[in-house]
Each structure stands twice: as structure tokens, then as C-alpha cells.
C-alpha positions, 0 to 999 in steps of 0.5 A: 485698884493696884497691886500691893508692893510689900507684905505677905499679900504682895502682888494682890490687887486691892483698892488704892485706899487700902493699899495706902493704909497697908503700905503706910509709914510707921507713926513711931519713926523717929520716936524714942521709946523707953522699953524698960519703963512700963506705963501700963500692966495688963493681963489682956489687951484688946486691939481693934473693934472688929468681930473678934475685938468686940466679942473678946470682952463679952467672952472674958466677962462670961468667965468672970473676968470683969473689965477695968 
């Protein structure tokens, strides 16, 4: 266990593995992004597969918004 050094939970003790993920460096550092060109256009973007991320497609489907 160690304390987080940055973020809203700074000072909270957490397992080393989790602290390393939360304090990890951006994978986009040094990557040039063209934000003027849209690669994908979507109404809903679900990121993650936890409880909310897994329930969201079911909730949308129950309201007639199919997945594509």
C-alpha cells in the first residue's frame, strides 16, 4: 500500500498496482491529433464494462435504440 501523489484522492492509501494505474502517463503523449477531422460520429459512446457500462446498452435497447 502507498499514498496517491496526485488527483482528487491525493493522500489516500491504495495498493501499488492501482496507484500505478491512476498515476500512469498518458499513452497519447507525443501523438499528433487532428481534432478537425471526425473519425466516428455517434449519439452514445459507452466506455467501460463495469456495472454502468454493461447496463447502458440494455437500457438503451429497452427504449428502442438498437446497437449498431
